[in-house]
N, C-alpha and C positions, 0 to 999 in steps of 0.2 A: 708479103711481109712476114718475116719470121717472128714467132712469138717472143723469142729471146731478145729481139731488137726493140721491143716496145719501150718507150720512155718519153720524156718531154719532147713534144713536137715543135718544129721551128717557129710556128706562129701561134700565139696565144692571145685570145681576146677575152678580157675580163670585164664584166659588168659589175659595178659596185653599187651599193645602196645610193639611190638618188641619181643614178646615171640614166641616160636616155635609152628607151627600149626601141624595138623595131618600128612600133607604131607611134612613136613620139611620146609615149607615157613614161612613167617612172618605174624602174625595176626595184622591188623592195627586198630582194635577197641577192646574194652573190652567186654568179653563174660563171662557169668556165666552158669555153668552146675552143676545141683544138682543131686546127686545120693545117693541111700541108700547103706550101706555096704553090703558085700556078705551075711551076716546072715539075712538080711531083704528080704522079698519077692518082694515088688514092686520096680520099677525103675522109677525115676521121672526126667524130664528134662524141662528146660525152652524152650518155643516155641516163634517164632517170633511174633512181633506185627502185627496187621492187615494191609493188603495192599488193597487199593481200587481196586475192580474188577468190570468190566462192567458186567451187566447181560447178560445172553444168550438171544439174541434178535431174534425173528422170524418176518420177514416182511410178512404181509398179503395183500399187495397192490393188487396183481393180482389174488387172490382167487375168482373164479367165483361164487361159492355157499358156504355159510357159515352157521354155527349154528344160527338159528334165535332167539334162547333163551339162549344166553350166561349167565353165572353166573354174577350177578350184581357186587358183590365184590368177587374177587377170594378167594378160600378157603385157610385157613392158614395151614401151615405144623404142627403147634403146637396147640393143644387144649388149651382152656383157663386154665384148671387145670394144664396142663403140664407146662405152662409158669408162673405159680404162685405156686412154690413149698413151702415146709415148711420153716419157719424162726427159727433160733436157736441162742442162746447166752450162754456165760459162766455162769452157775448157781452160781458160787462162786466168780464172778467178781463184779465190781462196778455196773454192769448192772442188778444185782439181785434186786436192789432197784429203785424205781421211782425217777426221777430227772428232773429238769428244766434247760435248757441251754439258755442263752440269745443270740438272733440273732440281732445284732445291738442294738438299744435302744428301738425299738417299737415292737419287735416280740420275741417270745420264742418258743423253741422246747421242747416238753415233751416226755420223755421216760417212758413207763409204761410196766413193765415186766409181768404183770398179763395176763393170757390167752395166753401165748406164746410170748408175746412181741409186742409192737406197738409204733409208734411215731406219734406225731401230731404237727402241726404248728399253732400258734394262734397269734393274735394281743394282746399285753399286755393290759389287761382291765384297765379302769380308777378306781379310788377309789370306792370301793363298787360294782364294776361291776362283772357280772357273768363270771367266768373263761372259761366257755364253749361257751359263746356267740360269741367269736371272732375266733373260729376254722376255719381255711382256708383250711386245708389239713390234712388228717389223714390216717393211714394205717390200714389194717385189722389184728387184733391180730393173731399171729401165722402164718401169711402168708408173704412170701417174698415180699418186695416192690421193690427190684432190682433183676433181674435175667438175665442171658445171655444164648444165644444159637447160633447155627450155622446152616445155610441152604443154599442150592444153590438158586440163584435168576434167575427167568425167566421173559421174557417180550415179549409181542406181540404188534405189532405196525402197524397201518394202517391209514395214512393220518390224523394225529392229534388225533386219538384215541389210547389209550394206556391201556394195562393191565399188571401191574407189580405184581408179586406174588412170594410166596415161592415155591421153587421146592422141592427137597428131603431134609428132615430134617437130619442133620448130628449129631448135639449135642443137647440134650434136657436138659433144666434146671433141676437141682436135689435138690439144697438147697442154702439158703443164711444164712450166719452167721454174726452176729454183734459182733465185737471184742472190739470196742471202740467208744465212743462219747465224744467229747471234744470241748469246746469253746476256741478259740485262740484269743489272744489280739494282738495289734500292737507290743508290746514288744516281744511276742513269734515269730512273723513273722520276726522281725528285728534280732532276735537271730538265725534265720535259722531253724525253726522247721521242722524236717524231714517229718512228715506226710503231712504238707502243700506242701512241695516240691514234694512229691509223687503224690499229687493231681494236680500238675501243677498249683497251685493257684498263681495268680499274684496280688499284691496289689498296690495301688496308694495313693496319698494324699487324694483322695475322698473316699477311702474305709471306710465303716462304720463298724468298729470292735465293738464287737467280731464277728468272723465268726465261724460257727459250722461245724465240720468235723465228719462224720460217716464213719467208715471204717470196713472192714471185708473181707470175702471171699465168692465168688459165685462159685458153682460147677455145673458140668454138666456131663451127661453120653451119651454114644453112643445111637443114636436113634434105631439102629438095633444091639443088642448085639450078634446076631448069626453070624454076618459078621465078617470081619477081625477086629482085635483090633486096637487101636490107634497106636500101635507100628508097625503095618503092618503084624503081624503074624495072621494066621487064628485062630479063636477061637475054641478050642477043647471042648470036653464035660466038662472038668473042668471049662473052662472059661464060658461056657454057664450056668453052675450051679451057677456061681458067678455073673451072669448077674444082673444088677440093681445097682451095687456099683458105686459110683462116680469115674470117670476116669480123669476128668479135673477140675482144680481149678484155680482161679485167684483172686488176690487182687482187691478190688474196693474202690473207694473213692466217697463220696457224700458230696459236700460242699454247705452250705446254707449261703447266704450273703444278708443283707439288702441293697437294691439298692436305695430306696427312701421311703418316708413315707407310700406308699401303695404297695410296691413290695418287694418280696424276690426272689433273683435269686438262682437257683439251678443248679448244674452241676454234672454229673455222669461220672466217668472215670473208665475204666476197664483195668487192666494191662494185659500183655501177660500171657497166661494161662500156667499151668504146667499139664502134664499128668502123669498118673500112671497106671501100669498094673500088673497082677499077673503071667505073664509068667515065671518069674524067679523061681517061686515056682512050676511050672507045668513041671514035668519031661517029660511028654508026648509031650511037645512042642519041636519040633526039632530045633536045632540051625540053624541060617540062616544068611548069610552075608547080610548086609543092607547098604543102601546108605544115605549119608547126604548132597549130593550136592544140592545147592540151586536150586529151580525151575527156569527154564530159563527166565520166564516172570517177576520174582521178583528181584528187585535190593535191596539189604540189606547189611548193614555193619556187621550184625550179622550172624554167621554160623547157618544153620538149622541142628539141631541134631535129627537124626532119633532115634526112641525108640528101634529099633531092634538091640540089642547089641549081637555081636558075642560071644558065650559062648561054652565051652566044659564041659558038665555035668559030665564027667568021670574024669576030672582033678581038682586038688585043685586050687582054684582061688588065684592069687597072690595079696597080699594086696597092696593097693596104698599108696604111700608115701604122706606125708603132704606137701612136697615141690613142686617145679615146675615140672610138669610131663614131662617125656621125650617122644619123638615121638612114641616109641614102646608102652608106656602106653596109649597114646592118640589114637593110631590106632585102638584099640579095641572099643573105643567109637565113633570115627569118621572115619568110613570105607571109602574106595575110591569111585570113580565115580560109579553111578548106571547103571545097565543094563536096557534094554528095559522092561524086566519083572518087575524089581524093580520100574521102572518109573510108570508102571501101578499101582503097589501097592501104590506108593506115592500118586497117585490121589485118592486112597480110604481112605486116612487118613482124618480126619475131618479138615476142614479149621479153621482159627481163629474165635473167636466170632465175628459174624457180625449181630447179632440181640440183642437188649437190650429191656427188658420189664420193664415198671414201672406199678406197681399194687397198687391201693389204694382204700379207701372206698368211697361208695356213698350210700346215703339213698334210700330206695326203691321207695319213692314217689318224688325223685328229678328229675327235668326236665332239659335237656341240650339244650342250644341254641348256635348258632354261626357256627363255622367251615367254615367261608367265605360265599361267595355268593352261596347259595343253592337254587334250583329251585323246588324241590318237597316236602320238609319238612321244618318245622320250629323247630321241637323238635326231639331229636335223641335217647332218651332212648330206649334200645332194639336193636340198630343197630351197625354195624361195619362201621365206617366212614373212608374211605381212603382219604388221603390228597395228591393229585397228580393233577397238572395242566394239563388240556386237553380239547379238543373239547367237548362241552356238548352233542352232538349227536342230532339226528332228531327223535323226538317222545318221547324218554326217558321213555318208558313204555306205552305210549298211543298207542292203537291199532286201525287200522292195520298197521299204518305207521312204528312203531318200528320193527315189524316183517319183513316188506319189506326191510327196510334199512339194518337190520342185515343180511338178506339173501343175498343181492347182494354186500355188502361191510362189512368187518369184524368189528363187534362191533360198527358200525356206528350209530346204533339207540340210543346208550347211555342208561343210566338207572338213577335211582333216585339219584345216588351219583356223576354222572359226572358233572363237572363244569369247567368253564374257570378260576375261581378265588377262589380256596379253601384257607383255612388258618388253621394252627394248633392251634386254639384258641377256647375256649368255656367259657360261663358263665352259671350258673345254678340258679334254683329257690331258692336255699339255699344261694345265694350270694357268691358262690365259683367260682373262675375263674383261669385259667391257660393257658399259651401258651408256645410253644416250639420255641426256637431260632434255627438257622441253616436251612438247606434246604433238609436234608435227607427225603426220603419217610417215612411216618408214617401212622399208622392205629390206630384209637381210637375205642376200643372195649367196647361197652356198653351193650352187650348181657346178662350179668349177672346182676340181679337187685341190688346186694349189692356192686358192684365195678366198677371202671373204670380201663381198662388196655390199656396202650399205647405201641405199638410195633414200634420200630424205626429200620430202615434198616441201621445200623451202629454200632459202638462200643463205642460211646460217646453220651451223651444227655445233652443239656443245655436248660434252660427255665426259666420262672418266674411264681410265684404264686402271685395272686393279692388279695388285700383287698379292700372292698367297702361295704357300707351299702345299696346301691341301684344299679340297672343296669346302671344308668347314671354315678355313681361313677366309676364303673368297666370299662366302655368304655372310660371315661376320663383318667383313669390310663393307660389302654392298649394303647390308641393312643398317650399318652404322651411319650411313649418309641418307638412305632413302626412308628409313623409319622401321620401327618394330611395334608390335601390338603390346598393350598392357597385360599384366597378369590377370587372368580371368578370375572372376569371383568363384569361390569354391562350390557354390550351389549348382552351377551349370555343369560341372564335371563330376558331381557326386552320385549321379544316377541317370536313368533314362529320361529323355525329353519326349513326351508322348504327344504326337500330333493328332488332334481331334477336330471334329466339326459336327454340326447337327443340333446345336442348342444345349441348354443347361441339362436337360434330362439325360441326353446321350453321354455327356461328360461324366455325370454322377454314376451312371450305370457301368461304364468302363473302369472308372476309378475303383469301384467296388470289386470288380473282377481282378484288378491288379493287386489289391490288398489281399484277396484270398490266396493268390499265388506268391505273396511275399516278394513282389517285384520292387527293387530300389528305384524309385521315381524322383526326379528332381523338379520336373515342371510339366505342366500341360501347355501345349502350344495350340492355340485356337487358330486354325489355318485360314489362309486366303488363297485364292488361285494365283499362281505365279504367272501363268499365261495360258492356262487351260491346256488345250491340246496344241497350243502354240500355233504354228502357221499351217499345219496340214489342212485345216478346214476353213481357214480364214476367208477364202474367196468362194467357197462352195455355196451352192444353193441351200436355203433353209430346209428344204424337204429332205436333203441328204444328211442333215445333221440332227434330225429330230430324235434319232436313237442315241445320240451322244450324251446329251444332258450333263455336260462335263464340268461346269463351273461349280466350285465348292461354296458351301454356306459357311459364314464365320461371323465374327463379332460385329462387323459393320452392316450385316444384313444382305439380302439378295433382292434381285429384281428380275422380272420376266422380259426377255428380249426375243427377237425373231429366231434365235438359235437356242433358246432354253433359259435356264436360270443363271444369272451372272451377278457379280459382286458390285456393290455400291462403293465406288472409290471416294468416300466422304468419311474421313477418319474420325469417327465417333461411334460408340457402341449403339447397336440397334436394340432398344429395350423390348421390342416385341419378340425378337428372335432369341435374345438372351435375357429373359425375365429373371429378375433377381441377380443381376450381374455382380454387384458388389458383394452380395451374400455368398455367391459361388467363389469369388476370389478369396474372401475371408475364410470360408470353410476349408479350402485347399491349403491356405497358409497355415491353418491350425494343424493340418496333417503333415506339415513340412514340405508342401508342394507349391511351387511358384506358378504364376500364370504368365504366358507369353502370347503376343498377338502378332499383327501383320500391318505393314503400311508400305507405301512406295511414293515416289516424288510426283505422282500424277493426280489430277483431280477431274471430276466429272460434274456437270450440272445435275442438281438433284431436285429440281422443281417438282418432279413427279413422285418424289418420295414423301409420303404423307407425314411420317413421324420424324423427319429430320429437324434437329434443333438448330443446327448451323448449316449454312450453305457455303462451304469452303471455297468452291470454285468462284462463286460470285464475289466473295471477300477478296480472294487473290486477284481477280480481274480488276476490281475497284482500286486495289493498292498498286496495280501495275507491276506485279512481281511474277508474271508468267512469261515464258518464252514466246517471242513474237515472230510473225511471218513478215514477208516483204512489205505488206501493207501496214504493218504496225499493229495488227490485231493479234489476239492470242492465237498461237499456232495450235490448231486442233488436229490431232493425229488419230487416224483410224486404228483402233485396237482390235476389236473383234466385230461386234455388232453396234459399237458405240464409239464416239470420239472422246479423246482425253486431251487435257492440257497439261503442260509440264512446268514445274516451278523453275524459275531462273535463279539459280544459286550463285551466279556472278553478281547478283544484286544482294548486298548485305541485308536489306530489309526482308528478302525472302527467307533467309536463314533464321532471322529473329522471329519471324511470324511462324515458321514451321516448328521451331523449338517450343512455341506455345502449344501447338497441337500435341507434341510429344509429352509436354508437361501435364496435359489433361489425362493422358494415358497413365503416366506414372502416379499421379495423384489418386487414381482409382485403384491402385495397388498392383498394376502391371509391372513385372520385373524385367521384361525384355520383349523383343520383337524381331521379326524378319524384315529387314530393310531391302525390299525387293527392287528389281529393275535398276536403272541408271545407265543402261547401255544404248538408249534409243534417241539421244539428242539429234534432231535432223541436221543434215549437213548444209542446209541453206537457211538456218534459223538466224534471227536477229537477237542479239543478247545485250543485256544492260551494259556490260563491259565494253562492247564494241569489238571484241576479239574475233579472230578467225574461227568460224564455227567448226571447221574440221579439227583444228587443234583443241578447241573447247569440247568437242565430242569425246576425245580421249581423256580430257581432264575432268569431265562431269562426274564420273564415278567417284573420284577423289573428293570432289566438292560435296557430293551426297553423303559419303561416309563421314566427312568432316563435320557436317551439320549434326549428324546423329551422335558422333563422339563428343563434340563440344557440349551437347546437352547432357549426355551421360556423365561427363566429368563435372559439369555444373551441379547436376542433381546429387552426385556423390558428395560434392563439397558442402551442399546444404545439410546433408544428413550424416556428416562425418564426426558427430559428437561422440562416437563410440570409441572404445579402445582399439588399438591397432589390429589386434587379432580379430576382433569382431568385424572390423572394416573389411578384412580380406574375404569374409563370408558374404558381404553385401555387395551392392553395385548392380547397375543395369547392364544387360547384355543385348547387343543387337548383332545380327549376322547379315552379310552382304554377299551378292554373287558377282556383281560387276566391279571391275577394278582396273588399276593401271599401276605404274611403277611404284608410286608412293602410297598406295592404298593401305598397306599394313601400318603406316604411321597413324592412320585414323580408324581403321576398322578394328573392332574388338575381336571379330571372328568371321571367317569365310564359310560359305557352303558352295557346293559345286553346281548349283543350278538344276536344270530340269533334265535329268538323265532318263532315257527310255527304260521301261520295265522289260529288259531284254538281256539275253546272254551275249549279244553280239559285241564286236570289238570296239566300234567307233562311238557308240552311244548306248550305254548300258552298264552292267556291273563291271566289266573290264575297264571301260573308259573312266569310271569313277575312281578306280585305283590309279590309273595313269594321271588323271587330273590332280589327285591327292599328292602324288610323288613329284610330278613336274612343278606344281606350285611350290612344293617344299624346296626345290632346287632354285626357285626364283624369288625367294623372300616372302612367301606366304606360309608361315609356320603353323598357323592354327586353322585347320580346314576339315571339312567333313561333307558327307553326302546324305541325301534322303535314304533311309533304310528302305530297300525295295524299289528304289527309283520313283519317278513321278509320272512321266508322260505315257498315257495309255491310249491305244487306238482300238476301237471295238466296232468295226464295220463288217458287213457280211463277207467281203472278199479280202479284208485286211485287218488282221487281229494281232495286237500286241497287248496281252493281258498278264498281269503278275501272277505267276504260279506259286504254289506253296513252297516248292523246292527253291525257286529263285529268292523268295522272301527269306527263307531260312538261311541260305548261303550269304545273302547280303547282311543279315544280322551278324553272322560270324565275322565278316570283314569289318563292319563298323564297330564291333565291340572292341576294336583295337585302334580307333581313331579318337581324337580329343573329345568329341561330343557324340553321344549315341542317341540319335533323334529319328523318330519314325515319321512317315508321311503316308497318308491314305491314297495319294495320287490324284490326278485330275478327274478320274472316274472311279470313285471308291467301290461302286457296285460291281465293277468288272474285275476288281483286283482282290487277291487274297490279302487279308489283313492279319495283324498279330492277334486279334481277338476273334478270328473266324471260327476256330475250333479249339479243342483241348490241346491238340498237337502244337499248333502255332503259338498258343498262349504259354504252354509249358516251355517251348523252345525260346520264346522271347524272354521269359523269366530266367532261363539258364544263361542266355547271352548277356542279359543285364547284370547278372551276378559275376560273370567273367569280367565284364567292364568294371564293375565295382572292385574286383579283387586287385587290380593294379592302380587304383586311385592314388595311392601313396606315391607311386612312380610318376603318374600323370601330373601331379602337383609339381614335382621336381622338373619335369620336362617343360611345363608351361612357363615356369620361371626362367628356364634356359632359353626359351623362345623369346621372352621379353628382354633378356640380357644380351643374347648373341644372335638372335634371328634364326636359330636352328629349328627345324620342324620336329613335331612330335613323331609323325610317321615319315620314315626316311627311305629313300632309294639307297641301295647298297653302295652306289657310287660315292656317296658322301664319305664312307669310311674305307672303301676298297677301290680307290680310283684307278689303280694300275691293273686290275684284274680284267682281262679281255672278256671273260664270260659275264662278269658283272656289268660291263659297259653295254652289253647287248640286251640286258633285262628290261622289260617294260612293266607289265602288270603281274608277273608271275609270283613275286614275293617282295616283302619289304621289312625293314627294321622298325621296331618301336624303341626310340632312343638308340642305345647301343647294346642293350641287354636282352632284348626279345626279338625273335625272328618269326614272322608270320608267312605261311605259304597257303593262301586261300584256295578253295575250290571255286573256279569261275566258269566251269563248263557243265552243262546239263548232264545228269546221269553219272557223273564221275564220283568215285569214292577213293581215289588215290591221287597223289600229286608228286611231281618231281621237284625235290628240294635241292638247291645248290648251296654248298657250305664252303665259303672261302677259308683258306687255311694260312693266308699270309701272316696273320697275327698269332698263329699256332694255338688258337683257341679251340675249344670243343663246345658242342651244343647238346643239350638234353631235351628229349621229347617230353612235353608236359604230361601227357596222358599215360605213356608207357614207361617213362624213365630211361629209355634207350639213349645212348650217347653216340654222337657223330663227331669225329675229329680225326685229322691226319689221314683221311681216306678210309677210315674204318667206322663200323657201327657195332655197338655192344650186343644188340639183339639179333634176331633173324631178319633176313631181307636181302635185297640186292643193292650193291653199291657199284655204280658205273666206274669206268676207268678214270682216274684222276687227271685233271688238267694241271697246268703249271702252278696255279694258285688255289685250287680247290677241287671239290668232287661233288658228284650228284648222287642222289639216292631216292628210290621210290618209297613213299611213305603213305600208309593208310590214313584216310581222312573221311570217315563216315559223318553223316549229319549229326551235329552236336559235339563232334570231336575234331575241330579243325586242326591242321598241322601247325602247332605252335611250339617253339623251342626257346629255351633260356640258356644263357651262358653257364657252363659248368663252373661252379665256384663263385658265382655272382650273388651277392647279398640280395640284390633286387629279384633275381630268379627264385631264390629260396623263399623269400617272403611272399612272392606271387603264388607259388605252389602251396605254401602254407595257408594263404587266404582262400584259395580255391577249396581246400579241404574244409576249412571252417564254414564255407558257404555250402558244403555238401555237393559241390560240383565234381570233385574227384572222389 
């Protein structure tokens, strides 16, 4: 049966409410069963719509030895070619001719039947404009742009690291047909157009008609034709000879709608599939009783129709009447309850379509940027990019640390794709951009040079296609719908944020040292462990960890565990550890210094903590606001040496309760906090909302940020009796590491999580720059990293310790990010600190003054981030997108706004850097420290200039410690003021 021939079948049996069911009972909902007459060979029946199923999850927490080289991105069950089958359309229909369809007033969809058929979406050109110049999205001629499949889903999980993948392929895409393309106007919608109803399209007063509907049929076939057929009968030699014919088909709808002047929304919906088989014509296939009882785990108003119809090949079949069937007639179609053997056969039938593929064209030289905060790559052509929130890992491919981490804790080393804050968004060097809505797991496959293929773990897809003439236009459009952060209170960007721990006396001692060196300080941040050494040592024996002693002391106190001192996750101050807590906060405030703390969405039992005033875990358990397991009990997740429970923010009561915890912090005088974690929701959890835990896993970081943001806004509203100017100075600040597409709508500030104290590329100082810039290209405009990195390893045969040089170079990088914040790391005693000696303290003071010198420009850029979504620290691609050399840059250099260029030293022992100066804007750059000018392929002072490229040139520049290679635009008022401020601070 050809996919294009699918349509109403000759015989239709309809059960209406109150009609008689197969067992004589009443059917309470309407059902449709389609079947061919006895003279036809195939039998076809409607199948139920998809039901969300949790993946088969394997816990790897306690595995002692693991594969040290796991696959970075799990293999797909479908090869790229399998997921992009042929496209077909009626050769004698209206689709035989090219046609344009308006999408709103600013866009158009073009159908071109040549070379097998293709569609393209473009901006309507102005008068005399090139009709090809505005193409935003186009498909590959003759190749399906929508296809559907089915596969089992498997997941591995280990303390924040996740591997979600296809299991066994059940249904493989076979063909897509296009039956109809039509533009619908408001009058059509008001008249109740059936196709729009089928697509579940909902209009409002703001809907920009016309909307365009593409509809047709997608078909699939069994992945293993030699196994049992969809109907449950074993495939005999006749069936195997017919292998490869489509056996499942479903109607699909693609709706395109203009959302704003720069965006077109798209949605893909796939109906319940129908299956067909040829067993009715195969006399060798024995008749067999079959079952149609619904699966026990699925609740559905529709009856599940098994395809195994009881037949007697030696008797003449009784023709069915066209009226309401009697129970005897229905019993042949709807047999009674299944046996155990039949239940096993039931499990062999293909599940509903649970994979949707979108396939469309890409130029071979097109470069792809975005996908959230990425740490190893800026450009992704040739890669499969998974979009799943998770712990970034330790090492992420840098050796030998990744090998060791993976060996002792499953997948804990991470890889090039693991990140806390991914996003299903990209922009390209051809000024094309797209993002997915929703939270289903997705993979963007760029391994073929001529196409992009998106695989979505679900049966619907929604998203938006963006138009822009430049990367800044695309980011502004993207963040206009996904959200932007608020303007930061000025106190957080007015000086250094000093990370401290060790109690009241330690804080006062360091504060005194900073005052002696005249360091501009905005806040003390009393740290907590983010995840300690993370997963490297999580499964190691206690005896091997005795030398680590890695968990940090902070405001909530510490406890002794089998692996040393660890944090109490009970969010209240420990009065024993921070005696005189309120006095300390008050004294710092008098000196113009704020106090910041730490919290996360997890709780631990604290019965053993003698001075606990509140037992937050017990309170949350009693209120029923914790994430639950399959048994309905609080889901206890192993962290390091103790179990933690996670708040269920799909429950509004959890958000209200936790805001009370934050309120207690703010009432004591705390001005901000690190809102850690958010990436670890188990994939088999039970949630208050009842939603799919895999999708909720990606959504949870947004929920976590939203709770914090709502409280910060509520608190600011309570204390907003000040003048407007004073209000800009006030406000609470929290910073998050986990995120998804719309996190910037809720998060005040991001930080990049737990980078290694390393010079290596994938996890260290270099990756901190890549994360900063890739996040900026993905709608995360306000971001920063820990000065010096965080994750330290200090074992006899494996040492990653922060050196003085690394710390100093990291200070120089972060002096040009939105927030300049230090961190002692997970093992302070093994790391060089800013207060370790006079050299480090002097260098810290110098970098803090450099940071202070461009505060005036930082205020401007923070406002621009809130208004347009543009990042403070920018990859040069944002402003020089056509420059091939710029397109290849990763961590080598970055812009601060448009007026400053930073070329940091990121390699040990280096005192020079290679700076690249684009010349497409005919501008020149002046070296801050020497005054040399670089422009049009020349430099004013001494030194070497390499041969110019088409759009720029390179130059070797000296950059000794304390004098990073920083340039300002010649003639820029910003640059002139920055240099003047440096002189006033005695830095120059």
